[in-house]
N, C-alpha and C positions, 0 to 999 in steps of 0.2 A: 504493500500500500504506500509505503514511503517513496518507492520508486515512481509511482504514478503521480504522487504529489510533487516530486521534484521535476518530473517531465512537464507536468501542467504548469508549474511555476515558471520554468524556463521559457516555454512556448508563449505563455500569457505575457510575460515581461517583454519578450522580443516583439510580439505583435503590437503591444501597447506603445512601445518606444518607436517602432517603425511607423506607426500611424500618427506620431506626434501628440499623443494623448497623455495627460497626466493621470496619476492614480485617482486623484479627486474627480476628474472629469469622467473617468470610467465608472467610478463608484456612483456618481450622480445618475448616470444612464441606467445603472442596474438597481438604483435605490439602496445602495450600500454605502458605508463610509469608506474613506480612503484607507483607514486602518485595516479594514477587512481585506481590501484589495492588496494591501501591503503584506498581510499574512499569507494570502494566496501566493504571492510572488516570492515569498521566503520559504515556501513549501511547508508551512506550519499547518495548513488546512486546505481542503479542496471543496468547492461548492457542490451542491446536489445537482442532479441531472437537469432539472429545470433551469437553473442558473447557468449551467454549462452551455445549454442551448441558447440562452440569451446572449452569452459572451460570444459564442460562435457567430450568431447573427450580427452582432455589433461589428465584428471584423470580417464578415463575409466568408467565413470558413465553416467546416463541419466540426462536430464534436470530436470525431476521430482525429482530425487535424490537431486539436488541442492536446490530445493524449498520445500523439505519435512521437516517439523519441528521435525520429529521423529529421524532424523539422529544425531548421536553424534560422538565424537572423536573415539570411539571404533568401529563405524560402517563403517569406511573407508574400501573400498573394499580390500580384502586380496590380490587380484591379483595385485593391484596398489602398495601396500606396498612391496609385494614380488619382483615385477619388480624393484622398486627403490633400494631395498636391494641388488639385483643381480648386478645392475649397479654400486652401491657404492663399492661392493666387487671387481668388475672388475677394477674399477679405483684405488683402494688401491693396487691391485696386480700389475698393470702397474707401479704405483709409486715405489713399492718395487723393481721391476725388474730394473727400470732405476737407482735408487740409488745404488743398489747392483752392477750394471754395472760400475758405476763411481768408486766405491771402488775397483772393480776388475781391472779396467784400471790403477788405482794408484799403485796397488801391482805389476802388470805386468811391469810398467815403472820402479819401484824400483828394481825389479829382473833383468831387462835388464841392468839398470845402474850398478848394482853390478857385473854382468857378464863382462861388458865392462871395468869398472874402478876399481873393487874390493872395492868400497866404498858404504856404506849404506846411502842413501839419505832419512833419516827418515822424513825430513821436508815436503816431498811430501804428506805424510799421514796427516800432520797438515794442509796443504793447501787444502786438500780434504774436511776437515770439513766445511769451508764456502761454498764450492761448493755444498755440500750435503744439508746444511741448505737453500741455495738459491733455490735449487730444491724443498725443502719442502714448501717454501713460494709460489712458482709458482703452485705446485700441490694443495696446500691448497686453494689458490685463485680460482682455477678452480673447485675443486671438494669437498672440505670439507663441512661438515654440520655445522661446527662452525668456519667459516672463521675468524671472529674478534678475538676470544680468541686464536685460534691456531696460527694465524699470529703474534699476540703480542709476543707469546713465541718464534716462529721461527725467527722473525726479531731481537729480543734481542740476541738469540744464534748466529745468523749470524754476527752481529756486534762484539760480544764478540770474536767469533772465528777468525775474521779478525785481531782484535787487538792482540790476542794470537799468531797468525801466524807471524805477523810483529815483535812482541816482541821476539819470539823464533828464527826468522830468523836473527835478529840483537842482539843476546844475549849479545855480548861484549859491545854493546853501552849502555846497562842498561836503556832501555826505559820503565821502569815500570810505569812511569807517564801516559803512553798511556791509561791505564785502568781507569784513572780519567774521560776520555771522556764518559765512560758508565753512569756516574751520570747524566749529563744534557740530555744525549740521553734517558735514562729511564724516566726522568721527562717529556720530550717532548712527548715520545711515550705514557705515561700514559694519558696525557691530550688529545692527538689526538684520542686514542682509546676510551676514556671516551665520547668524542663527538660522535663517531661512535655508541657506545652502547646506548647513550641517544636518538639519532635519531632513532635507531632501535626499542627502546621501544615505541616511539611515533607512529611508524607505525605498 
C-alpha cells in the first residue's frame, strides 16, 4: 500500500507542477485544503476512488495514469500542458490590455488638461506608475506561476513609486527622506516572503 501511495504522490506532484497549479488551487477545485493535498504529495495518505476520479478529470488523465509507476514528469499529457499554456497566455494578454488601458487613460487626461488649460500635467504619468504596479500585484496574485517572487518585486516597485510620486508632487518641500522608508519596508518584506518560501518548500 505504501508503494501505491508513493507512486500516486509522485504522479500527482508532477502533474500539478507541470500544469502550473499550486496545492491550494488544486485543493480548492477538489474542496480540500492545501494541507490535505500536501499529505497526498508526501505519500502520507491517498484519497478514495471518488476523489481519485476527480483528480484524474482535473488533469485530463485516467485513474490508472495516477497509479502507474511508469509515468514521469515528461509524461504529463500534452493536451493538459497545452491547455494550461493557452490559459496562461490569455491571462497575460488580459493583463497587458488592462495596463495599457490605464496608461492610455492617463495620456488622454493629460491631453484634455493641456487643451483646456495649456498646461502639461506630467505628474499624472508619475501617479500612473503605482496604479500600474498595483494592477501587477493583483494580476500576479490571480494568475502568475511564480506568485511569491513576482509579488516581492511588484510590491517593492509599488511602494517605491508611491514615494517617488509624493516626492515629485511636493518637490519644493524637499522630502527626500521619504525614501528612507524603503529600508525597513524591504527588510520587513524580505522576512515575510522568506517565511512564505520556506512554507512552500515544506509543502
